[in-house]
N, C-alpha and C positions, 0 to 999 in steps of 0.2 A: 369149269371150276379151275381155279388156279391154286396150286399147292406150293408153298414157299418155306424156306428155312430162313429164320431170322434170329438175331441175337438181341439181347437187351439194348435198348436205345435206338434200334432200327425203326424206320417209319415206312408205312405203306400208304400211298395216296389212292383214293377212289374218287375219280372225277376231280373237279377243282375245289370241292368244298369239304371232303371227308378225309380225315387222316386217322390211321390206326397206328398207335405207338406201342411197341413191345416194352413193357415195364420191367418184367422179371421172368426168367425161365427157371423153374424149380425142377430139378432132376426127379423124374418119377412122379411128380405131383401135378404139373400143369404149367400153364403160361398165364401171366397177368398182363393185360394190355388195356390201353385207354383208347376210347373212340372220341374223336373231336369232330362234331358234325353241327350244322346249323340247327337252331331250335326247331325249325319247321320240319326237320327230317326225323321221324320216329326211329328210335334205336331200342330194340328189345331182344332179350334172349329168346331162342326159338320156342321154348316151352311156354313163355309168357305170350309171345305172338300168337301161338295156336289157341290159347285160351281167349285172347281178345277176339280173334276171328270167330270162334264158336259163339261167344256172347253176341257179337254183331249179327251173326246169322240168326240166332234165336230171337233177338230183338226185331230183326227185319221180318221174320216169319210171323211173329206176334202182331206186328203192325199190319202186315198183309192180310191176316185173318180179320182184324178189325175193319180194314178198308173194304174187304169183300162183304162184310156184314153191314156196311153202310155207316160205320162209326167214325171214319176218318175222311177228310177231304184231300189229304196229300198222300203221296206215295212214300215208301220207305226211303228212297234215295233223294228226295227233295230236301234242300237245306233252307233253313229259315233265315 
């Protein structure tokens, strides 16, 4: 993990395609920043990411149960 001190206007680059721009630093309230990433790179807050992962696992488990019961021809990880 990298810990940085930045001020408004500073930019952090992640690889060649992702930029994090510090927009505003509010004393005692937090930091506003912008993330500039390619459309194919998902960007989520951690709490939203965890919900998405839980829903994906639940959907996969439901599909696996149907597959075991003979109701599906494809596995959960196959893409159409």
